[in-house]
C-alpha positions as CSV (number, residue, x, y, z in Angstrom):
1,M,125.8,137.7,93.3
2,Q,127.7,140.9,93.7
3,A,127.0,144.0,95.8
4,S,128.0,147.5,94.8
5,H,129.1,150.0,97.4
6,I,129.3,153.6,96.1
7,L,131.4,155.9,98.3
8,R,131.6,159.7,97.8
9,K,135.3,159.5,98.9
10,Y,137.7,156.7,99.7
11,D,141.3,157.3,100.6
12,P,142.9,154.5,102.5
13,A,145.4,157.0,104.0
14,Q,142.4,158.7,105.7
15,W,140.7,155.6,107.2
16,G,137.6,156.3,109.4
17,G,134.2,155.1,110.5
18,T,132.6,154.8,107.1
19,E,135.5,152.8,105.7
20,T,135.5,150.5,108.7
21,A,131.7,149.9,108.3
22,V,132.1,149.1,104.6
23,Q,135.1,146.8,105.3
24,R,132.9,144.8,107.8
25,L,130.0,144.7,105.4
26,V,132.3,143.4,102.6
27,K,133.6,140.6,105.0
28,G,130.1,139.8,106.2
29,L,128.7,139.5,102.6
30,Q,131.6,137.3,101.7
31,M,130.4,134.8,104.3
32,H,127.2,134.5,102.4
33,G,128.8,134.1,99.0
34,I,128.3,137.7,97.9
35,S,131.3,139.5,96.3
36,S,131.7,143.3,96.6
37,M,132.6,146.1,94.2
38,V,133.5,149.4,95.7
39,H,133.0,152.5,93.4
40,A,134.9,155.6,94.6
41,P,136.4,158.7,93.1
42,E,140.0,158.8,92.1
43,N,142.3,160.3,94.8
44,A,145.7,161.8,94.9
45,S,147.0,159.3,97.5
46,H,148.9,156.5,95.8
47,T,149.3,154.2,98.8
48,T,149.8,150.5,98.2
49,I,147.9,149.6,101.3
50,D,144.1,149.2,100.6
51,P,142.1,147.5,103.5
52,L,139.0,147.2,101.4
53,R,140.9,145.4,98.6
54,D,142.6,143.3,101.2
55,A,139.2,142.4,102.6
56,G,138.3,141.0,99.2
57,A,136.5,143.9,97.5
58,K,137.2,145.0,93.9
59,I,137.9,148.7,93.7
60,Q,136.6,150.7,90.7
61,R,137.8,154.4,90.6
62,Y,136.1,157.0,88.6
63,R,136.8,160.7,87.8
64,A,134.7,163.1,89.8
65,F,134.4,166.8,90.3
66,V,133.1,167.8,93.7
67,P,132.3,171.6,93.9
68,V,133.5,172.9,97.3
69,L,133.4,176.6,96.7
70,G,131.9,178.7,99.4
71,I,132.2,176.1,102.2
72,S,134.7,176.1,105.1
73,A,137.8,173.8,105.2
74,A,136.2,171.9,108.0
75,Q,133.1,171.2,105.9
76,R,135.2,170.2,102.9
77,D,137.2,167.7,104.9
78,A,134.2,166.1,106.5
């Protein structure tokens, strides 16, 4: 069995609470024989470190356009 996790953004260089929760979920599901596939938009960061991949998840990137016109920088970065 495989679980899909769909993230609106995922950049290992900007690790935070959502990423930590998904990482723990991936590890917990593995203990029950369930593999994980993470779907996330492409990003500009090309780091070789990927904690979700290292936790055993397969990462599938896709092209996405996120309209952010008319909102503040703080809202965009949230």
